[in-house]
N, C-alpha and C positions, 0 to 999 in steps of 0.2 A: 745405710749399712754401717756407718761408724757408731750409731747408737747400739746396734746389735753387738758389735765388737766390744763396746764398753760394758754391756750386760754380761757377755762371756767373761771379760776380765774380772768384773765384780763377783761373778759366780765362782771363778777360780780362787779369788782371795778368800771368799767365804768357805770354800771347800778346805783350803789350808787351815783356816781358823777353826773349822769344825774338827779336823784331824787333831789339832793341838788340844782342843777341848776334851776329846776322847781320853787323853792320857793325863789330864789335870783333874785331880780329885776335887779341888776347890771349885773349879768351873762346873763340874757335874753337880756338886751340891747346890751351887747357885742356881743352876737350871731347874733343879727339883723344887727349891724353896720359892723362887720368884722367876718363873719362866719368861714373863713379859720383859722384864728388865734384862735378863740374860740374853734373850733373843735379839734385843736391840743392838747387841754387839756385832751382829751380822749385817752387812751392807745392804743386801737385797731386802731384808726384813725392815730396815730402818728408813727406806726411801722408795719412791716410785721407780719403776723400771724405766730407764731412758730419760731421766729428768734433765733439765738444762744445767749448765755449769754453775749458774748462779745459786741453784739450790744445793749444789754439791757441798758447799761450806756448811750449810745448815745440817745436811745429812752427816757430815763428819763429826760435828759437834754432838748430834744426837747419838751417834754410834759410840763416841767416846764416853758420853754420859752412861750409856748402857753397859759399857765395859767397866766403868768405875762402880756402878751400882752392883754389878755381878760380883766384883771383887769384894765390895763392902759386905754384901750379904754372905759371901763365902767365909769371910774372916770374922764376921760378927755373929 
């Protein structure tokens, strides 16, 4: 049950991130130009659902890389 709750929490964080993306022109441009990198900014896209805590750090690093790549492509 706790894994399911973690998935719901991750989905809610992704939903908030998605709402913010809707109103950010740079993020929408990054999504159009490099969708794979831009989608890595979302937690459920960047990791397996219900993974162990040990993999969580790796997922956070990958998500942060996706966010940085999306910003770079939006600015560049």
